[in-house]
C-alpha positions in Angstrom: -43.8 71.5 79.3 -46.0 71.2 76.2 -46.0 68.6 73.5 -43.1 68.7 71.1 -43.9 68.6 67.4 -41.2 68.5 64.7 -40.7 72.0 63.3 -43.0 73.6 65.8 -42.4 77.3 66.1 -40.8 78.4 69.3 -39.4 75.0 70.1 -35.6 74.5 70.5 -34.0 71.5 68.8 -33.8 68.6 71.3 -36.3 70.2 73.7 -38.4 67.6 75.4 -42.1 67.5 75.2 -44.7 66.3 77.6 -45.1 62.6 77.4 -48.4 62.8 79.2 -49.9 64.8 76.3 -51.4 62.5 73.7 -50.0 64.8 70.9 -46.4 64.5 72.1 -44.4 62.6 69.5 -42.4 60.8 72.2 -45.7 59.4 73.6 -46.8 58.4 70.1 -43.5 56.6 69.6 -43.8 54.9 72.9 -47.3 53.7 71.9 -45.8 52.1 68.8 -42.7 50.5 70.3 -44.4 49.5 73.6 -46.5 46.7 72.0 -45.8 43.0 72.7 -45.5 42.4 68.9 -42.9 45.1 68.4 -40.9 43.7 71.3 -41.1 40.2 69.9 -40.2 41.2 66.3 -37.2 43.2 67.6 -36.1 40.3 69.7 -36.2 37.8 66.8 -34.5 40.2 64.4 -31.8 41.0 67.0 -31.1 37.3 67.4 -30.3 37.1 63.7 -28.4 40.4 63.4 -26.8 41.4 61.2 -28.5 38.8 59.0 -32.0 39.1 57.6 -35.2 37.1 58.0 -38.1 36.6 55.6 -41.7 37.3 56.6 -42.6 33.6 56.8 -39.7 32.9 59.1 -40.6 35.8 61.4 -44.2 34.5 61.5 -43.0 31.0 62.3 -40.8 32.2 65.2 -43.4 34.5 66.8 -46.2 32.2 68.0 -49.7 33.7 67.9 -49.0 36.6 65.6 -51.4 36.9 62.6 -50.0 37.7 59.2 -51.9 41.0 59.3 -50.5 42.0 62.7 -47.0 41.0 61.6 -47.3 43.1 58.5 -48.6 46.1 60.3 -45.9 45.8 63.0 -43.1 45.5 60.3 -44.5 48.5 58.3 -44.4 50.6 61.5 -40.9 49.6 62.3 -39.7 50.2 58.8 -41.4 53.6 58.7 -39.7 54.6 62.0 -36.3 53.5 60.6 -35.9 50.6 63.1 -36.1 47.9 60.5 -34.8 47.7 56.9 -36.8 46.0 54.2 -35.3 44.4 51.1 -37.4 43.0 48.3 -35.9 40.5 45.8 -37.4 40.8 42.4 -38.6 37.2 42.1 -42.0 35.8 41.5 -43.4 36.0 44.1 -41.2 38.7 45.6 -39.0 37.6 48.5 -39.1 40.2 51.2 -36.3 40.3 53.8 -36.1 42.2 57.1 -33.3 43.2 59.4 -32.7 45.6 62.3 -31.0 48.9 61.5 -28.5 50.3 63.9 -31.3 52.3 65.4 -33.4 49.2 65.8 -30.4 47.3 67.4 -30.2 50.2 69.9 -33.8 49.5 70.9 -33.1 45.8 71.7 -31.3 46.6 74.9 -34.1 48.5 76.6 -36.7 46.0 75.4 -34.6 43.1 76.6 -34.3 44.8 80.0 -38.1 45.1 80.1 -38.6 41.4 79.1 -36.1 40.4 81.8 -37.9 42.5 84.4 -41.2 40.9 83.4 -39.7 37.4 83.7 -38.1 38.1 87.0 -41.3 39.6 88.6 -43.9 37.4 87.0 -44.3 35.3 90.1 -45.0 38.4 92.2 -47.5 39.7 89.6 -49.2 36.3 89.5 -49.5 36.3 93.3 -50.9 39.8 93.3 -53.5 38.8 90.6 -54.5 35.7 92.5 -55.0 37.8 95.7 -57.0 40.4 93.8 -59.1 37.7 92.1 -59.7 36.0 95.4 -60.6 39.1 97.3 -62.8 40.3 94.4 -64.8 37.1 94.6 -65.2 37.4 98.3 -66.3 41.0 98.0 -68.9 40.1 95.4 -70.3 37.4 97.7 -70.4 39.8 100.7 -72.4 42.3 98.8 -75.0 39.9 97.3 -78.4 40.1 98.7 -79.7 36.8 100.2 -82.0 35.1 97.8 
């Protein structure tokens, strides 16, 4: 299959593209929703659904996220229709965010991925420790005496 592009001639509605092709819209969407920050924003907003959260509250609940990264993540989610943004005309403006129905439908798959990660983290840690240990041993074996 080739990459699907909206409105591309010769493509049938609903026809799938090739996710391995960097131009495939599905791959581009997966790139956006597959980030750790997207997963965390969706999780926090899902916990509040159907209520809204302000930017500062989102930032407070997501440890380690910079204001710029939160802003970029929210802009992407709003653009994709996963998050709704509401601005109160105050000084300064109060901006509120909530998941849309489409965004709520993403929480299930992201939650399953987070659950998988939590369940398998001990195995991943063991594998990393083994790899780190054997890499150190390999380096020493290949060092020249000196």
